[in-house]
Biotite code that builds the C-alpha atoms (Angstrom):
import biotite.structure as struc

atoms = struc.array([
    struc.Atom([136.560, 141.903, 123.531], chain_id="A", res_id=1, res_name="MET", atom_name="CA", element="C"),
    struc.Atom([137.041, 138.155, 123.818], chain_id="A", res_id=2, res_name="LYS", atom_name="CA", element="C"),
    struc.Atom([138.470, 135.870, 121.162], chain_id="A", res_id=3, res_name="LYS", atom_name="CA", element="C"),
    struc.Atom([135.097, 134.137, 120.910], chain_id="A", res_id=4, res_name="SER", atom_name="CA", element="C"),
    struc.Atom([133.585, 137.400, 119.668], chain_id="A", res_id=5, res_name="GLU", atom_name="CA", element="C"),
    struc.Atom([136.219, 137.620, 116.932], chain_id="A", res_id=6, res_name="PHE", atom_name="CA", element="C"),
    struc.Atom([135.650, 133.935, 116.099], chain_id="A", res_id=7, res_name="ASP", atom_name="CA", element="C"),
    struc.Atom([131.933, 134.660, 115.797], chain_id="A", res_id=8, res_name="GLU", atom_name="CA", element="C"),
    struc.Atom([132.724, 136.736, 112.721], chain_id="A", res_id=9, res_name="LEU", atom_name="CA", element="C"),
    struc.Atom([134.366, 133.738, 111.044], chain_id="A", res_id=10, res_name="ILE", atom_name="CA", element="C"),
    struc.Atom([131.362, 131.567, 111.926], chain_id="A", res_id=11, res_name="ALA", atom_name="CA", element="C"),
    struc.Atom([128.938, 134.181, 110.579], chain_id="A", res_id=12, res_name="LEU", atom_name="CA", element="C"),
    struc.Atom([130.809, 134.287, 107.272], chain_id="A", res_id=13, res_name="ARG", atom_name="CA", element="C"),
    struc.Atom([130.612, 130.484, 106.997], chain_id="A", res_id=14, res_name="ALA", atom_name="CA", element="C"),
    struc.Atom([126.888, 130.645, 107.757], chain_id="A", res_id=15, res_name="GLU", atom_name="CA", element="C"),
    struc.Atom([126.465, 133.294, 105.048], chain_id="A", res_id=16, res_name="LEU", atom_name="CA", element="C"),
    struc.Atom([128.167, 131.049, 102.480], chain_id="A", res_id=17, res_name="ARG", atom_name="CA", element="C"),
    struc.Atom([125.881, 128.149, 103.449], chain_id="A", res_id=18, res_name="GLU", atom_name="CA", element="C"),
    struc.Atom([122.748, 130.263, 103.054], chain_id="A", res_id=19, res_name="ILE", atom_name="CA", element="C"),
    struc.Atom([123.960, 131.555, 99.679], chain_id="A", res_id=20, res_name="GLU", atom_name="CA", element="C"),
    struc.Atom([124.577, 127.986, 98.466], chain_id="A", res_id=21, res_name="MET", atom_name="CA", element="C"),
    struc.Atom([121.121, 126.891, 99.679], chain_id="A", res_id=22, res_name="ARG", atom_name="CA", element="C"),
    struc.Atom([119.536, 129.845, 97.899], chain_id="A", res_id=23, res_name="LEU", atom_name="CA", element="C"),
    struc.Atom([121.363, 129.061, 94.668], chain_id="A", res_id=24, res_name="GLU", atom_name="CA", element="C"),
    struc.Atom([120.242, 125.442, 94.882], chain_id="A", res_id=25, res_name="SER", atom_name="CA", element="C"),
    struc.Atom([116.616, 126.513, 95.358], chain_id="A", res_id=26, res_name="LEU", atom_name="CA", element="C"),
    struc.Atom([116.807, 128.872, 92.391], chain_id="A", res_id=27, res_name="ARG", atom_name="CA", element="C"),
    struc.Atom([117.997, 125.954, 90.297], chain_id="A", res_id=28, res_name="GLY", atom_name="CA", element="C"),
    struc.Atom([114.928, 123.957, 91.318], chain_id="A", res_id=29, res_name="GLN", atom_name="CA", element="C"),
    struc.Atom([112.483, 126.560, 90.020], chain_id="A", res_id=30, res_name="LEU", atom_name="CA", element="C"),
    struc.Atom([110.721, 125.524, 86.860], chain_id="A", res_id=31, res_name="LYS", atom_name="CA", element="C"),
    struc.Atom([109.132, 127.712, 84.222], chain_id="A", res_id=32, res_name="THR", atom_name="CA", element="C"),
    struc.Atom([105.335, 127.638, 84.047], chain_id="A", res_id=33, res_name="ARG", atom_name="CA", element="C"),
    struc.Atom([105.072, 126.456, 80.440], chain_id="A", res_id=34, res_name="THR", atom_name="CA", element="C"),
    struc.Atom([107.475, 124.120, 78.713], chain_id="A", res_id=35, res_name="VAL", atom_name="CA", element="C"),
    struc.Atom([107.556, 123.246, 75.048], chain_id="A", res_id=36, res_name="GLN", atom_name="CA", element="C"),
    struc.Atom([109.534, 121.132, 72.640], chain_id="A", res_id=37, res_name="ASP", atom_name="CA", element="C"),
    struc.Atom([109.450, 120.279, 68.945], chain_id="A", res_id=38, res_name="ALA", atom_name="CA", element="C"),
    struc.Atom([109.554, 116.685, 67.700], chain_id="A", res_id=39, res_name="VAL", atom_name="CA", element="C"),
    struc.Atom([109.492, 115.115, 64.274], chain_id="A", res_id=40, res_name="LYS", atom_name="CA", element="C"),
    struc.Atom([107.344, 112.175, 63.291], chain_id="A", res_id=41, res_name="GLY", atom_name="CA", element="C"),
    struc.Atom([105.041, 110.761, 60.661], chain_id="A", res_id=42, res_name="SER", atom_name="CA", element="C"),
    struc.Atom([101.600, 109.258, 60.541], chain_id="A", res_id=43, res_name="SER", atom_name="CA", element="C"),
    struc.Atom([101.241, 105.501, 60.937], chain_id="A", res_id=44, res_name="ASP", atom_name="CA", element="C"),
    struc.Atom([99.521, 105.224, 57.518], chain_id="A", res_id=45, res_name="CYS", atom_name="CA", element="C"),
    struc.Atom([100.853, 105.576, 54.022], chain_id="A", res_id=46, res_name="PHE", atom_name="CA", element="C"),
    struc.Atom([102.260, 108.057, 52.676], chain_id="A", res_id=47, res_name="PRO", atom_name="CA", element="C"),
    struc.Atom([104.379, 108.312, 55.921], chain_id="A", res_id=48, res_name="TYR", atom_name="CA", element="C"),
    struc.Atom([105.325, 111.958, 55.354], chain_id="A", res_id=49, res_name="SER", atom_name="CA", element="C"),
    struc.Atom([107.652, 113.525, 57.934], chain_id="A", res_id=50, res_name="LEU", atom_name="CA", element="C"),
    struc.Atom([106.109, 116.350, 59.976], chain_id="A", res_id=51, res_name="ARG", atom_name="CA", element="C"),
    struc.Atom([107.095, 118.521, 62.928], chain_id="A", res_id=52, res_name="SER", atom_name="CA", element="C"),
    struc.Atom([104.965, 118.632, 66.081], chain_id="A", res_id=53, res_name="PHE", atom_name="CA", element="C"),
    struc.Atom([105.096, 121.251, 68.845], chain_id="A", res_id=54, res_name="LEU", atom_name="CA", element="C"),
    struc.Atom([104.400, 119.872, 72.318], chain_id="A", res_id=55, res_name="LEU", atom_name="CA", element="C"),
    struc.Atom([103.515, 122.150, 75.242], chain_id="A", res_id=56, res_name="GLN", atom_name="CA", element="C"),
    struc.Atom([102.749, 121.501, 78.875], chain_id="A", res_id=57, res_name="GLY", atom_name="CA", element="C"),
    struc.Atom([102.449, 123.068, 82.318], chain_id="A", res_id=58, res_name="GLU", atom_name="CA", element="C"),
    struc.Atom([104.801, 122.325, 85.192], chain_id="A", res_id=59, res_name="VAL", atom_name="CA", element="C"),
    struc.Atom([103.722, 121.830, 88.789], chain_id="A", res_id=60, res_name="ASP", atom_name="CA", element="C"),
    struc.Atom([102.933, 125.402, 89.861], chain_id="A", res_id=61, res_name="ILE", atom_name="CA", element="C"),
    struc.Atom([102.335, 124.356, 93.490], chain_id="A", res_id=62, res_name="GLU", atom_name="CA", element="C"),
    struc.Atom([105.894, 123.018, 93.718], chain_id="A", res_id=63, res_name="ALA", atom_name="CA", element="C"),
    struc.Atom([107.165, 126.374, 92.440], chain_id="A", res_id=64, res_name="ASN", atom_name="CA", element="C"),
    struc.Atom([105.130, 128.191, 95.103], chain_id="A", res_id=65, res_name="ARG", atom_name="CA", element="C"),
    struc.Atom([106.742, 126.091, 97.830], chain_id="A", res_id=66, res_name="LYS", atom_name="CA", element="C"),
    struc.Atom([110.184, 126.782, 96.411], chain_id="A", res_id=67, res_name="ILE", atom_name="CA", element="C"),
    struc.Atom([109.407, 130.518, 96.161], chain_id="A", res_id=68, res_name="GLN", atom_name="CA", element="C"),
    struc.Atom([108.358, 130.553, 99.837], chain_id="A", res_id=69, res_name="LYS", atom_name="CA", element="C"),
    struc.Atom([111.581, 128.806, 100.804], chain_id="A", res_id=70, res_name="GLU", atom_name="CA", element="C"),
    struc.Atom([113.587, 131.265, 98.685], chain_id="A", res_id=71, res_name="ILE", atom_name="CA", element="C"),
    struc.Atom([111.899, 134.156, 100.506], chain_id="A", res_id=72, res_name="ALA", atom_name="CA", element="C"),
    struc.Atom([112.831, 132.595, 103.872], chain_id="A", res_id=73, res_name="LYS", atom_name="CA", element="C"),
    struc.Atom([116.426, 132.097, 102.783], chain_id="A", res_id=74, res_name="GLN", atom_name="CA", element="C"),
    struc.Atom([116.640, 135.689, 101.512], chain_id="A", res_id=75, res_name="ARG", atom_name="CA", element="C"),
    struc.Atom([115.429, 136.909, 104.895], chain_id="A", res_id=76, res_name="GLU", atom_name="CA", element="C"),
    struc.Atom([118.035, 134.753, 106.651], chain_id="A", res_id=77, res_name="LEU", atom_name="CA", element="C"),
    struc.Atom([120.682, 136.075, 104.275], chain_id="A", res_id=78, res_name="LEU", atom_name="CA", element="C"),
    struc.Atom([119.685, 139.648, 104.998], chain_id="A", res_id=79, res_name="SER", atom_name="CA", element="C"),
    struc.Atom([119.782, 139.104, 108.775], chain_id="A", res_id=80, res_name="ARG", atom_name="CA", element="C"),
    struc.Atom([123.122, 137.325, 108.537], chain_id="A", res_id=81, res_name="CYS", atom_name="CA", element="C"),
    struc.Atom([124.643, 140.177, 106.504], chain_id="A", res_id=82, res_name="ARG", atom_name="CA", element="C"),
    struc.Atom([123.400, 142.681, 109.080], chain_id="A", res_id=83, res_name="LEU", atom_name="CA", element="C"),
    struc.Atom([124.910, 140.655, 111.942], chain_id="A", res_id=84, res_name="ARG", atom_name="CA", element="C"),
    struc.Atom([128.219, 140.432, 110.055], chain_id="A", res_id=85, res_name="ILE", atom_name="CA", element="C"),
    struc.Atom([128.262, 144.210, 109.521], chain_id="A", res_id=86, res_name="ALA", atom_name="CA", element="C"),
    struc.Atom([127.559, 144.806, 113.215], chain_id="A", res_id=87, res_name="GLN", atom_name="CA", element="C"),
    struc.Atom([130.221, 142.318, 114.282], chain_id="A", res_id=88, res_name="GLN", atom_name="CA", element="C"),
    struc.Atom([132.782, 143.857, 111.907], chain_id="A", res_id=89, res_name="ILE", atom_name="CA", element="C"),
    struc.Atom([132.071, 147.270, 113.430], chain_id="A", res_id=90, res_name="THR", atom_name="CA", element="C"),
    struc.Atom([132.628, 145.908, 116.949], chain_id="A", res_id=91, res_name="ARG", atom_name="CA", element="C"),
    struc.Atom([135.832, 144.159, 115.881], chain_id="A", res_id=92, res_name="CYS", atom_name="CA", element="C"),
    struc.Atom([137.169, 147.242, 114.101], chain_id="A", res_id=93, res_name="GLU", atom_name="CA", element="C"),
    struc.Atom([136.556, 149.371, 117.196], chain_id="A", res_id=94, res_name="ARG", atom_name="CA", element="C"),
    struc.Atom([138.469, 146.871, 119.307], chain_id="A", res_id=95, res_name="GLU", atom_name="CA", element="C"),
    struc.Atom([141.301, 146.593, 116.763], chain_id="A", res_id=96, res_name="ILE", atom_name="CA", element="C"),
    struc.Atom([141.642, 150.388, 116.601], chain_id="A", res_id=97, res_name="ALA", atom_name="CA", element="C"),
    struc.Atom([142.456, 150.376, 120.329], chain_id="A", res_id=98, res_name="GLU", atom_name="CA", element="C"),
    struc.Atom([145.338, 147.902, 119.954], chain_id="A", res_id=99, res_name="VAL", atom_name="CA", element="C"),
    struc.Atom([148.617, 149.812, 120.438], chain_id="A", res_id=100, res_name="PRO", atom_name="CA", element="C"),
    struc.Atom([150.833, 147.497, 118.330], chain_id="A", res_id=101, res_name="ASP", atom_name="CA", element="C"),
    struc.Atom([150.628, 147.972, 114.553], chain_id="A", res_id=102, res_name="SER", atom_name="CA", element="C"),
    struc.Atom([151.586, 144.388, 113.682], chain_id="A", res_id=103, res_name="VAL", atom_name="CA", element="C"),
    struc.Atom([148.929, 142.982, 115.997], chain_id="A", res_id=104, res_name="THR", atom_name="CA", element="C"),
    struc.Atom([146.343, 145.329, 114.494], chain_id="A", res_id=105, res_name="ARG", atom_name="CA", element="C"),
    struc.Atom([147.278, 144.124, 111.002], chain_id="A", res_id=106, res_name="GLN", atom_name="CA", element="C"),
    struc.Atom([147.030, 140.460, 111.985], chain_id="A", res_id=107, res_name="VAL", atom_name="CA", element="C"),
    struc.Atom([143.645, 140.952, 113.669], chain_id="A", res_id=108, res_name="LEU", atom_name="CA", element="C"),
    struc.Atom([142.264, 143.011, 110.778], chain_id="A", res_id=109, res_name="ARG", atom_name="CA", element="C"),
    struc.Atom([143.422, 140.596, 108.081], chain_id="A", res_id=110, res_name="LEU", atom_name="CA", element="C"),
    struc.Atom([142.218, 137.515, 109.937], chain_id="A", res_id=111, res_name="ARG", atom_name="CA", element="C"),
    struc.Atom([138.911, 138.679, 111.369], chain_id="A", res_id=112, res_name="TYR", atom_name="CA", element="C"),
    struc.Atom([137.732, 141.728, 109.426], chain_id="A", res_id=113, res_name="VAL", atom_name="CA", element="C"),
    struc.Atom([139.002, 140.663, 105.991], chain_id="A", res_id=114, res_name="ASP", atom_name="CA", element="C"),
    struc.Atom([138.322, 136.981, 106.711], chain_id="A", res_id=115, res_name="GLY", atom_name="CA", element="C"),
    struc.Atom([141.656, 135.665, 105.409], chain_id="A", res_id=116, res_name="LEU", atom_name="CA", element="C"),
    struc.Atom([143.058, 132.261, 106.343], chain_id="A", res_id=117, res_name="SER", atom_name="CA", element="C"),
    struc.Atom([146.124, 132.113, 108.596], chain_id="A", res_id=118, res_name="TRP", atom_name="CA", element="C"),
    struc.Atom([148.255, 131.163, 105.598], chain_id="A", res_id=119, res_name="GLN", atom_name="CA", element="C"),
    struc.Atom([146.954, 134.165, 103.637], chain_id="A", res_id=120, res_name="ALA", atom_name="CA", element="C"),
    struc.Atom([147.606, 136.474, 106.605], chain_id="A", res_id=121, res_name="VAL", atom_name="CA", element="C"),
    struc.Atom([151.174, 135.170, 106.855], chain_id="A", res_id=122, res_name="ALA", atom_name="CA", element="C"),
    struc.Atom([151.725, 135.605, 103.131], chain_id="A", res_id=123, res_name="SER", atom_name="CA", element="C"),
    struc.Atom([150.288, 139.125, 103.105], chain_id="A", res_id=124, res_name="ARG", atom_name="CA", element="C"),
    struc.Atom([152.511, 140.159, 106.008], chain_id="A", res_id=125, res_name="MET", atom_name="CA", element="C"),
    struc.Atom([155.649, 138.527, 104.622], chain_id="A", res_id=126, res_name="GLY", atom_name="CA", element="C"),
    struc.Atom([155.955, 135.627, 107.063], chain_id="A", res_id=127, res_name="TYR", atom_name="CA", element="C"),
    struc.Atom([157.204, 132.239, 105.879], chain_id="A", res_id=128, res_name="ALA", atom_name="CA", element="C"),
    struc.Atom([154.353, 130.339, 107.525], chain_id="A", res_id=129, res_name="ASN", atom_name="CA", element="C"),
    struc.Atom([151.219, 130.846, 109.575], chain_id="A", res_id=130, res_name="GLU", atom_name="CA", element="C"),
    struc.Atom([152.857, 130.260, 112.979], chain_id="A", res_id=131, res_name="CYS", atom_name="CA", element="C"),
    struc.Atom([153.941, 133.881, 113.487], chain_id="A", res_id=132, res_name="SER", atom_name="CA", element="C"),
    struc.Atom([150.531, 135.513, 112.904], chain_id="A", res_id=133, res_name="PRO", atom_name="CA", element="C"),
    struc.Atom([148.879, 132.824, 115.056], chain_id="A", res_id=134, res_name="ARG", atom_name="CA", element="C"),
    struc.Atom([151.380, 133.504, 117.855], chain_id="A", res_id=135, res_name="ARG", atom_name="CA", element="C"),
    struc.Atom([150.812, 137.259, 117.636], chain_id="A", res_id=136, res_name="ILE", atom_name="CA", element="C"),
    struc.Atom([147.066, 136.755, 117.827], chain_id="A", res_id=137, res_name="CYS", atom_name="CA", element="C"),
    struc.Atom([147.316, 134.237, 120.672], chain_id="A", res_id=138, res_name="LYS", atom_name="CA", element="C"),
    struc.Atom([149.559, 136.616, 122.628], chain_id="A", res_id=139, res_name="LYS", atom_name="CA", element="C"),
    struc.Atom([147.080, 139.449, 122.150], chain_id="A", res_id=140, res_name="TYR", atom_name="CA", element="C"),
    struc.Atom([144.096, 137.446, 123.375], chain_id="A", res_id=141, res_name="PHE", atom_name="CA", element="C"),
    struc.Atom([146.121, 136.084, 126.312], chain_id="A", res_id=142, res_name="LYS", atom_name="CA", element="C"),
    struc.Atom([146.919, 139.623, 127.513], chain_id="A", res_id=143, res_name="THR", atom_name="CA", element="C"),
    struc.Atom([143.320, 140.760, 127.011], chain_id="A", res_id=144, res_name="GLU", atom_name="CA", element="C"),
    struc.Atom([141.799, 138.119, 129.320], chain_id="A", res_id=145, res_name="THR", atom_name="CA", element="C"),
])
C-alpha cells in the first residue's frame, strides 16, 4: 500500500469535518414556520392606556424547502464520506497488521487510523518531538516502494 493511500484517509477526515460544518451552518439557517412576539403599546387617543399586543407571521417556506434539500444532499455526502473512511481504515489496518516492527505499526496506527497529529503521535509514544515518528514512517514507506 502506498503512502498516498494512507494520506487519503487524512484527506477524507478533513472532508468529513467540512461537510459536518456545512451541515451545521445549514441547520442554523432553517427558520420556523410561524414566528410570534409580544409588544406593548397604547392607542393614539386619550386615555392612552397601556396594552399588550401579540404579533404573528409566517416565514419564507420556500427558502426552508431549498435549505432542506441542501441538508439532504449534505447528509448523503456525509454518509458516503463516512463509508469511504470506514473502507479506507479497513484497508490501512490490514496493511498495518502485516508490518513486522511493532513501533512502526504503532506509528502508522496512531497517525493514520486514529488520525492523530505528528506531535500527538510523538507524545503518545514518549518521543520528545515529532521527528522520530515522522522518520519511522518515512523509512517504512521508503522500503515499501
